[in-house]
VOBA-1610 file (N, C-alpha, C; in pm, whole numbers, padded with zeros to 5 digits, always signed):
BEGIN
Met+01949+07136+09906Met+01801+07030+09843Met+01682+07095+09849Phe+01629+07199+09982Phe+01515+07261+09974Phe+01508+07368+09863Ala+01610+07423+09849Ala+01557+07508+09747Ala+01518+07444+09614Leu+01620+07303+09569Leu+01591+07219+09433Leu+01433+07205+09444Leu+01401+07115+09562Leu+01268+07107+09566Leu+01130+07213+09554Arg+01212+07337+09616Arg+01087+07434+09621Arg+01033+07445+09442Val+01133+07469+09373Val+01181+07516+09258Val+01094+07411+09168Glu+01150+07253+09187Glu+01064+07132+09115Glu+00918+07143+09183Phe+00900+07192+09287Phe+00713+07165+09317Phe+00668+07270+09229Val+00718+07423+09256Val+00645+07524+09161Val+00661+07502+09013Lys+00750+07447+08966Lys+00753+07442+08795Lys+00632+07302+08795Gln+00658+07209+08849Gln+00528+07112+08874Gln+00382+07143+08849Val+00332+07242+09010Val+00226+07291+08968Val+00155+07364+08904Arg+00269+07454+08814Arg+00279+07592+08763Arg+00195+07501+08611Arg+00261+07373+08575Arg+00221+07297+08477Arg+00080+07301+08397Val+00024+07344+08287Val-00123+07316+08249Val-00164+07157+08322Arg-00075+07072+08269Arg-00129+06913+08307Arg-00188+06882+08411Thr-00081+06943+08551Thr-00084+06927+08645Thr-00267+07015+08685Leu-00305+07114+08620Leu-00399+07209+08663Leu-00495+07114+08655Val-00482+07072+08502Val-00617+06994+08441Val-00661+06835+08545Thr-00514+06826+08582Thr-00509+06653+08622Thr-00626+06710+08752Phe-00586+06807+08822Phe-00655+06847+08979Phe-00827+06854+08937Leu-00804+06955+08852Leu-00977+06966+08783Leu-01066+06834+08752Val-00961+06747+08688Val-01088+06600+08648Val-01063+06548+08791Leu-00989+06531+08878Leu-01015+06456+09004Leu-01107+06520+09088Thr-01139+06672+09074Thr-01222+06719+09182Thr-01376+06712+09149Gly-01385+06699+09001Gly-01501+06636+08943Gly-01529+06539+08918Leu-01491+06469+08854Leu-01509+06284+08888Leu-01589+06235+09020Pro-01560+06280+09121Pro-01646+06253+09260Pro-01829+06275+09193Leu-01822+06375+09154Leu-01958+06420+09113Leu-02027+06334+09063Leu-01943+06317+08958Leu-02029+06153+08893Leu-02077+06060+08997Ile-02007+06035+09048Ile-01988+05875+09146Ile-02106+05920+09238Val-02077+06072+09283Val-02199+06092+09394Val-02351+06094+09355Ala-02357+06148+09216Ala-02459+06166+09102Ala-02536+06006+09105Ala-02434+05978+09012Ala-02482+05815+09011Ala-02545+05710+09127Thr-02480+05706+09264Thr-02502+05690+09350Thr-02678+05726+09412Lys-02697+05834+09354Lys-02812+05943+09425Lys-02927+05809+09301Ala-02876+05873+09230Ala-02976+05834+09085Ala-03009+05640+09091Arg-02956+05583+09202Arg-02976+05453+09245Arg-03041+05444+09430Glu-03035+05556+09447Glu-03081+05567+09589Glu-03177+05471+09638His-03255+05428+09551His-03404+05355+09569His-03380+05232+09497His-03285+05185+09482His-03282+05050+09367His-03244+04958+09502Gln-03323+04837+09423Gln-03262+04755+09540Gln-03152+04679+09485Asp-03045+04635+09549Asp-02921+04554+09504Asp-02935+04452+09582His-02859+04321+09514His-02857+04194+09570His-02748+04110+09536Gly-02700+04064+09680Gly-02583+04041+09679Gly-02509+04129+09727Asp-02547+04208+09822Asp-02461+04345+09853Asp-02305+04281+09978Gly-02393+04179+10022Gly-02276+04128+10141Gly-02160+04043+10070Glu-02146+04037+09941Glu-02033+03968+09932Glu-01940+04031+09877Arg-01965+04186+09853Arg-01824+04287+09765Arg-01811+04369+09855His-01737+04431+09887His-01703+04573+09978His-01715+04711+09921Gly-01694+04661+09743Gly-01740+04782+09703Gly-01882+04799+09708Val-01981+04717+09691Val-02114+04668+09659Val-02179+04726+09830Arg-02081+04679+09910Arg-02099+04723+10039Arg-02165+04859+10083Leu-02018+04952+10000Leu-01988+05073+10074Leu-02068+05157+09965Phe-02129+05125+09870Phe-02245+05203+09759Phe-02376+05180+09857Val-02401+05072+09911Val-02525+05056+09945Val-02514+05145+10109Leu-02402+05105+10210Leu-02433+05208+10295Leu-02381+05317+10290Ala-02364+05423+10138Ala-02339+05523+10135Ala-02482+05597+10105Arg-02560+05546+10084Arg-02737+05619+10091Arg-02748+05728+10222Gln-02681+05609+10325Gln-02765+05660+10463Gln-02667+05818+10489Ser-02567+05855+10463Ser-02470+05957+10461Ser-02365+06008+10382Gly-02375+06134+10308Gly-02283+06170+10268Gly-02133+06153+10287Leu-02137+06111+10434Leu-02002+06090+10476Leu-01875+05961+10450Leu-02025+05895+10371Leu-01936+05743+10310Leu-01907+05711+10143Met-01911+05882+10090Met-01895+05892+09952Met-01759+05898+09933Pro-01707+05939+10011Pro-01524+05957+09996Pro-01500+05790+09990Ala-01548+05744+10082Ala-01483+05590+10097Ala-01560+05557+09970Val-01652+05559+09916Val-01689+05477+09786Val-01607+05519+09648Thr-01585+05700+09650Thr-01542+05731+09537Thr-01364+05677+09557Leu-01327+05660+09624Leu-01175+05575+09698Leu-01168+05493+09629Glu-01276+05369+09654Glu-01301+05231+09609Glu-01285+05234+09489Val-01366+05313+09378Val-01350+05345+09217Val-01248+05427+09215Met-01188+05474+09230Met-01074+05565+09188Met-00949+05546+09218Ser-00917+05442+09314Ser-00800+05379+09357Ser-00741+05277+09297Phe-00761+05221+09222Phe-00663+05124+09177Phe-00642+05164+08953Leu-00747+05247+08914Leu-00693+05260+08801Leu-00703+05486+08773Phe-00765+05518+08801Phe-00730+05675+08792Phe-00645+05711+08914Leu-00634+05719+09057Leu-00503+05706+09095Leu-00383+05692+09050Leu-00402+05543+09032Leu-00245+05460+08967Leu-00202+05589+08843Ile-00283+05610+08771Ile-00261+05672+08640Ile-00222+05799+08660Val-00277+05873+08766Val-00202+06000+08817Val-00071+06000+08890Ala-00056+05865+08944Ala+00049+05870+08999Ala+00199+05861+08899Ala+00191+05792+08774Ala+00260+05710+08701Ala+00245+05827+08578Leu+00176+05912+08547Leu+00198+06017+08505Leu+00253+06141+08594Phe+00265+06177+08762Phe+00344+06256+08765Phe+00500+06218+08824Ala+00502+06060+08803Ala+00608+05991+08822Ala+00678+05985+08663Gly+00621+05937+08567Gly+00684+05907+08438Gly+00706+05975+08373Asp+00678+06119+08395Asp+00715+06222+08338Asp+00845+06303+08405Ser+00876+06315+08478Ser+00936+06363+08630Ser+01086+06417+08588Ile+01151+06249+08514Ile+01284+06260+08437Ile+01301+06265+08313Ala+01157+06162+08248Ala+01168+06143+08096Ala+01124+06297+08044Gly+01041+06352+08096Gly+00971+06497+08033Gly+01107+06580+08006Glu+01211+06617+08105Glu+01267+06659+08126Glu+01389+06628+07953Ala+01395+06495+07953Ala+01518+06422+07823Ala+01400+06470+07700Ala+01278+06435+07686Ala+01225+06434+07538Ala+01177+06615+07513Ser+01196+06706+07581Ser+01169+06775+07574Ser+01377+06875+07559Gly+01436+06826+07570Gly+01562+06857+07593Gly+01593+06941+07647Asn+01559+06952+07800Asn+01627+07052+07851Asn+01710+06952+07989Leu+01692+06822+07987Leu+01796+06752+08109Leu+01875+06824+08094Arg+01976+06798+07995Arg+02147+06882+08006Arg+02155+06990+08021Tyr+02054+07083+08027Tyr+02061+07211+08073Tyr+02031+07191+08192Val+01922+07135+08277Val+01942+07135+08408Val+02016+07054+08481Leu+02114+06893+08370Leu+02253+06930+08516Leu+02371+07001+08485Leu+02348+07168+08445Leu+02475+07236+08410Leu+02461+07341+08547Arg+02336+07296+08620Arg+02338+07367+08748Arg+02439+07285+08845Pro+02481+07375+08969Pro+02546+07318+09035Pro+02473+07216+09137Val+02414+07092+09081Val+02318+07009+09142Val+02393+06863+09110Ser+02375+06809+09193Ser+02398+06666+09211Ser+02271+06578+09115Arg+02312+06456+09084Arg+02250+06406+08992Arg+02111+06267+09126Val+02190+06285+09217Val+02156+06197+09345Val+02048+06324+09347Lys+02074+06412+09377Lys+01979+06540+09455Lys+01857+06609+09309Leu+01835+06548+09195Leu+01802+06585+09134Leu+01648+06465+09136Val+01735+06343+09123Val+01618+06203+09096Val+01566+06245+09253Leu+01597+06252+09328Leu+01526+06285+09506Leu+01456+06385+09504Ser+01443+06492+09449Ser+01371+06568+09463Ser+01242+06555+09366Lys+01275+06482+09259Lys+01166+06465+09150Lys+01103+06355+09208Leu+01099+06207+09244Leu+01075+06140+09343Leu+00992+06192+09435Thr+01033+06362+09554Thr+00958+06393+09671Thr+00864+06457+09572Val+00867+06545+09492Val+00774+06632+09438Val+00637+06476+09371Ala+00697+06441+09315Ala+00566+06332+09217Ala+00515+06264+09360Leu+00582+06200+09479Leu+00467+06177+09570Leu+00409+06254+09679Val+00396+06425+09657Val+00343+06495+09757Val+00217+06511+09656Leu+00274+06564+09496Leu+00177+06560+09421Leu+00046+06477+09419Thr+00083+06351+09434Thr+00002+06191+09412Thr-00086+06214+09535Trp-00008+06209+09673Trp-00061+06214+09752Trp-00175+06317+09806Val-00145+06448+09761Val-00241+06538+09773Val-00400+06552+09645Ala-00358+06451+09555Ala-00433+06418+09449Ala-00590+06335+09522Thr-00479+06268+09606Thr-00565+06156+09671Thr-00656+06205+09775Phe-00598+06348+09835Phe-00705+06439+09907Phe-00752+06505+09868Val-00737+06562+09777Val-00830+06625+09692Val-01007+06528+09644Val-00913+06409+09608Val-01057+06319+09592Val-01154+06314+09657Ser-01124+06305+09823Ser-01194+06251+09933Ser-01249+06358+09943Val-01165+06519+09979Val-01247+06671+09964Val-01369+06686+09907Ser-01359+06649+09761Ser-01476+06692+09707Ser-01556+06622+09689Ala-01516+06450+09724Ala-01617+06367+09723Ala-01698+06378+09872Leu-01626+06425+09976Leu-01689+06474+10081Leu-01795+06567+10084Ala-01757+06692+10017Ala-01847+06768+09966Ala-01946+06773+09912Phe-01966+06686+09809Phe-02049+06634+09751Phe-02155+06556+09763Gly-02129+06471+09841Gly-02175+06365+09917Gly-02223+06432+10012Val-02226+06544+10060Val-02340+06623+10188Val-02374+06675+10173Ala-02385+06696+10048Ala-02507+06858+09948Ala-02595+06749+09861Phe-02549+06585+09823Phe-02669+06526+09818Phe-02717+06436+09876Phe-02638+06398+10036Phe-02729+06302+10119Phe-02701+06314+10231Gly-02629+06480+10297Gly-02612+06486+10401Gly-02556+06455+10531Trp-02554+06504+10625Trp-02422+06499+10713Trp-02519+06406+10799His-02512+06256+10835His-02521+06181+10911His-02482+06058+10963Pro-02509+05981+11110Pro-02421+05858+11119Pro-02458+05750+11059Ile-02391+05632+11023Ile-02443+05519+10979Ile-02466+05420+11043Thr-02594+05299+10989Thr-02591+05171+11087Thr-02574+05048+10991Leu-02444+04984+11024Leu-02438+04869+10938Leu-02539+04775+10979Pro-02576+04693+10871Pro-02649+04582+10901Pro-02615+04496+10955Pro-02648+04417+11059Pro-02645+04308+11103Pro-02523+04227+11077Ser-02533+04155+10997Ser-02486+04091+10904Ser-02340+04065+10859Ile-02323+04226+10921Ile-02196+04270+10873Ile-02099+04355+10980Gly-02158+04352+11061Gly-02168+04448+11190Gly-02029+04374+11272Leu-01942+04464+11377Leu-01821+04403+11423Leu-01847+04310+11465Thr-01976+04282+11612Thr-01967+04144+11627Thr-02042+04037+11583Gly-02056+04063+11463Gly-02178+03971+11386Gly-02338+04052+11404Ala-02430+03918+11377Ala-02555+03936+11432Ala-02627+03999+11520Ile-02631+04093+11556Ile-02662+04250+11655Ile-02736+04284+11628Ala-02900+04272+11725Ala-03026+04359+11694Ala-02972+04518+11654Gly-03001+04544+11572Gly-02976+04697+11532Gly-02910+04711+11449Gly-02798+04610+11462Gly-02642+04651+11399Gly-02529+04751+11487Thr-02420+04771+11417Thr-02356+04852+11488Thr-02349+05001+11400Val-02378+05134+11531Val-02392+05282+11445Val-02213+05308+11480Leu-02201+05398+11343Leu-02091+05465+11308Leu-02164+05576+11336Thr-02065+05726+11432Thr-02092+05794+11476Thr-02014+05914+11320Thr-02064+06018+11356Thr-02018+06136+11196Thr-01872+06157+11274Gly-01834+06105+11416Gly-01675+06146+11444Gly-01648+06022+11377Thr-01664+05894+11444Thr-01630+05816+11397Thr-01572+05792+11230Leu-01721+05820+11204Leu-01679+05833+11033Leu-01556+05921+11008Leu-01541+06040+11010Leu-01457+06114+10993Leu-01348+06077+10982Ser-01321+06014+11099Ser-01159+05976+11145Ser-01110+05836+11059His-01243+05723+11065His-01186+05648+10928His-01172+05726+10788Leu-01255+05825+10794Leu-01225+05836+10645Leu-01090+05925+10600Leu-01018+06021+10738Leu-00860+06052+10705Leu-00768+05946+10719Ala-00798+05796+10820Ala-00688+05724+10792Ala-00730+05633+10655Ala-00852+05656+10626Ala-00860+05516+10487Ala-00779+05671+10334Thr-00829+05788+10372Thr-00768+05872+10261Thr-00574+05830+10283Ala-00542+05844+10396Ala-00431+05837+10393Ala-00348+05723+10370Tyr-00431+05599+10394Tyr-00373+05474+10330Tyr-00383+05468+10184Val-00467+05514+10104Val-00470+05474+09991Val-00408+05593+09927Ala-00347+05728+09952Ala-00258+05802+09969Ala-00131+05718+09886Phe-00101+05660+10010Phe+00057+05588+10056Phe+00053+05462+09984Gly-00115+05462+09940Gly-00095+05276+09877Gly-00043+05288+09721Val-00052+05456+09683Val+00020+05450+09562Val+00197+05480+09575Thr+00231+05497+09648Thr+00373+05480+09638Thr+00473+05419+09564Ala+00446+05296+09528Ala+00517+05183+09527Ala+00493+05243+09335Ala+00392+05253+09325Ala+00430+05292+09183Ala+00445+05449+09155Val+00485+05504+09247Val+00562+05689+09209Val+00695+05594+09217Ala+00743+05525+09294Ala+00888+05468+09260Ala+00908+05427+09122Val+00832+05304+09124Val+00817+05275+08977Val+00801+05394+08878Gly+00750+05427+08831Gly+00743+05525+08777Gly+00861+05625+08758Val+00917+05674+08840Val+01031+05770+08887Val+01151+05647+08838Phe+01169+05549+08828Phe+01273+05463+08777Phe+01287+05453+08610Phe+01145+05402+08582Phe+01148+05411+08482Phe+01176+05507+08366Ser+01115+05643+08435Ser+01138+05773+08414Ser+01321+05786+08403Ala+01374+05743+08452Ala+01542+05766+08456Ala+01574+05664+08380Val+01522+05561+08345Val+01595+05456+08228Val+01539+05485+08064Thr+01460+05558+08072Thr+01425+05575+07947Thr+01389+05735+07926Asp+01417+05841+07770Asp+01406+05926+07767Asp+01240+05958+07695Ser+01139+05859+07720Ser+01017+05832+07681Ser+00945+05898+07763Pro+00827+05960+07792Pro+00756+06012+07920Pro+00663+05893+07925Ala+00580+05858+07756Ala+00446+05784+07741Ala+00529+05628+07808Gly+00640+05590+07753Gly+00707+05469+07788Gly+00687+05426+07896Ala+00750+05515+08005Ala+00777+05551+08152Ala+00629+05504+08207Ile+00541+05632+08163Ile+00397+05624+08213Ile+00340+05477+08193Gly+00335+05404+08027Gly+00298+05312+08040Gly+00325+05171+08112Ala+00489+05146+08141Ala+00503+05081+08217Ala+00485+05085+08357Thr+00529+05160+08401Thr+00442+05194+08537Thr+00269+05172+08608Val+00166+05138+08500Val+00081+05107+08487Val+00059+04978+08438Gly+00136+04897+08363Gly+00194+04789+08341Gly+00248+04630+08450Val+00325+04748+08477Val+00344+04663+08627Val+00240+04665+08702Tyr+00151+04751+08748Tyr+00052+04729+08809Tyr-00046+04682+08799Ile-00069+04630+08632Ile-00182+04599+08559Ile-00120+04415+08643Val-00009+04362+08577Val+00066+04257+08643Val+00048+04182+08807Ser+00106+04304+08882Ser+00055+04281+08973Ser-00055+04238+09018Ala-00179+04356+08961Ala-00331+04260+08981Ala-00368+04163+08968Ile-00344+04112+08823Ile-00364+03987+08790Ile-00255+03858+08853Leu-00132+03919+08900Leu-00082+03780+08964Leu-00155+03760+09117Asp-00186+03875+09156Asp-00261+03866+09298Asp-00409+03785+09246Gly-00418+03755+09196Gly-00552+03664+09190Gly-00538+03483+09157Val-00374+03523+09139Val-00346+03320+09096Val-00306+03307+09237Asp-00415+03227+09289Asp-00381+03150+09442Asp-00248+03050+09456Pro-00191+02991+09381Pro-00115+02905+09371Pro+00036+02989+09443Leu-00002+03070+09360Leu+00186+03192+09367Leu+00122+03185+09552Gly+00084+03197+09642Gly+00055+03169+09759Gly+00116+03242+09840Val+00251+03280+09952Val+00262+03411+10034Val+00345+03499+09926Leu+00352+03469+09818Leu+00442+03591+09736Leu+00397+03679+09712Arg+00263+03629+09698Arg+00161+03749+09659Arg+00129+03872+09727Tyr+00206+03822+09875Tyr+00209+03934+09955Tyr+00268+04083+10009Gly+00385+04066+09877Gly+00485+04152+09847Gly+00429+04210+09726Leu+00303+04169+09678Leu+00287+04260+09520Leu+00235+04433+09573Pro+00202+04548+09510Pro+00198+04639+09577Pro+00031+04668+09581Thr-00051+04590+09489Thr-00193+04547+09520Thr-00306+04470+09586His-00121+04421+09690His-00220+04294+09711His-00327+04348+09838Tyr-00246+04458+09907Tyr-00315+04483+10037Tyr-00431+04640+10040Ser-00431+04702+09878Ser-00494+04791+09830Ser-00629+04806+09910Asp-00714+04708+09919Asp-00832+04752+09943Asp-00845+04749+10107Val-00762+04690+10175Val-00758+04657+10331Val-00864+04789+10420Trp-00835+04883+10351Trp-00945+05006+10441Trp-01049+04956+10468Ser-01118+04939+10376Ser-01284+04898+10344Ser-01338+04870+10445Ser-01242+04785+10586Ser-01335+04705+10658Ser-01371+04801+10800Met-01321+04900+10778Met-01352+05089+10863Met-01476+05067+10848Phe-01499+05072+10724Phe-01646+05118+10701Phe-01760+05001+10669Thr-01724+04885+10626Thr-01818+04833+10642Thr-01825+04734+10756Ala-01733+04695+10797Ala-01714+04620+11001Ala-01699+04701+11068Asn-01667+04856+11079Asn-01572+04908+11139Asn-01474+04874+11250Ala-01439+04760+11174Ala-01251+04725+11204Ala-01172+04759+11123Val-01069+04767+11197Val-00906+04806+11106Val-00804+04674+11149Ser-00797+04674+10992Ser-00743+04563+10968Ser-00595+04522+10997Asn-00534+04402+11026Asn-00407+04418+11071Asn-00304+04439+10986Asp-00388+04383+10827Asp-00313+04361+10703Asp-00233+04593+10628Ile-00323+04646+10736Ile-00283+04784+10657Ile-00156+04823+10726Thr-00071+04750+10802Thr+00065+04811+10842Thr+00165+04695+10730Ala+00089+04564+10734Ala+00171+04464+10637Ala+00166+04547+10467Gly+00077+04614+10415Gly+00065+04741+10346Gly+00155+04856+10337Ile+00155+04927+10496Ile+00221+05006+10447Ile+00421+04950+10442Val+00429+04872+10481Val+00562+04800+10500Val+00562+04709+10355Val+00511+04694+10282Val+00517+04671+10127Val+00551+04791+10024Gln+00469+04907+10042Gln+00505+05005+09955Gln+00634+05092+10028Leu+00628+05089+10146Leu+00813+05102+10188Leu+00926+05038+10101Val+00896+04883+10129Val+00973+04825+10075Val+01010+04890+09923Trp+00915+04873+09830Trp+00902+04934+09696Trp+01001+05045+09640Leu+00931+05151+09723Leu+00976+05283+09768Leu+01117+05298+09765Ala+01217+05196+09873Ala+01305+05212+09885Ala+01390+05121+09745Val+01357+05022+09736Val+01428+04921+09637Val+01388+05009+09464Phe+01306+05051+09433Phe+01333+05124+09301Phe+01354+05247+09303Gly+01334+05304+09447Gly+01351+05449+09436Gly+01544+05423+09410Thr+01627+05319+09496Thr+01740+05350+09489Thr+01779+05298+09324Ala+01747+05272+09277Ala+01800+05175+09169Ala+01730+05294+09062Ala+01643+05396+09138Ala+01645+05525+08999Ala+01758+05590+08996Val+01822+05604+09116Val+01903+05682+09186Val+02076+05634+09104Leu+02090+05516+09118Leu+02208+05413+09070Leu+02175+05436+08921Trp+02098+05396+08855Trp+02049+05398+08708Trp+02106+05553+08636Phe+02042+05637+08700Phe+02062+05798+08691Phe+02182+05850+08675Arg+02265+05799+08770Arg+02413+05831+08807Arg+02471+05787+08729Arg+02447+05667+08660Arg+02581+05621+08546Arg+02507+05659+08401Lys+02379+05714+08380Lys+02324+05712+08256Lys+02384+05837+08159Asp+02370+05789+08055Asp+02494+05911+07926Asp+02348+05996+07917Ile+02346+06141+07883Ile+02306+06267+07883Ile+02296+06250+07747Thr+02183+06231+07672Thr+02205+06300+07500Thr+02110+06412+07506Ser+02038+06417+07580Ser+01876+06497+07567Ser+01918+06628+07607
//
């Protein structure tokens, strides 16, 4: 299994698609940091109502907060597309190129093949998230410096206190590490869904599109309040609970629930991908 993982990982890393993806993910934070710098002296209104806006305003105090801003902007669409790309192309890409039959000629079980592709897709997606965070940190520090930040009293940990709550550089870095890890793990469900669709279809574009579609539907349903507790099982429901670490210096209890939801989706769709691929007639 380890040899199969190594071969699959090396093959994926050497692909031009992977290199271009990581190059784009390294450059996009620069645009976000530059846009934030351009609005440094702009007076925003109603900033206390939205986590994303709060982060943009607070980030002007220190470049250490720019990774949080970047993750807020990119976590749903861009990182979702990256996860769908790596996962949706994992098996369907082999079928579309006509290589899948030859891959299966090797003494490797179908179960191990699916698990190896799922693992590699997960690792690449997680690494991509950390690349975004590290790139944003480098550009953020270059533009805004390396400073602690002071939370406005209205959103401090204990409410309206004089001077607000100060987040030291050490606290910001620890929050950043935890937030990046949570956002990275937060697309685990997307990878599992993508590998499932990749096992079902021979079209990489179809698998990628279906994966993105599942998350779009999830985001829409999550906004339907009458669904009640059913929304708690959606993969997007807990996607932004990490932001309270930066806007209120508080770790939300919902982070644990978010991790559990991702694990459930991984188990369900990972198992479904294995079962489907074991019974699939390989014609490509």
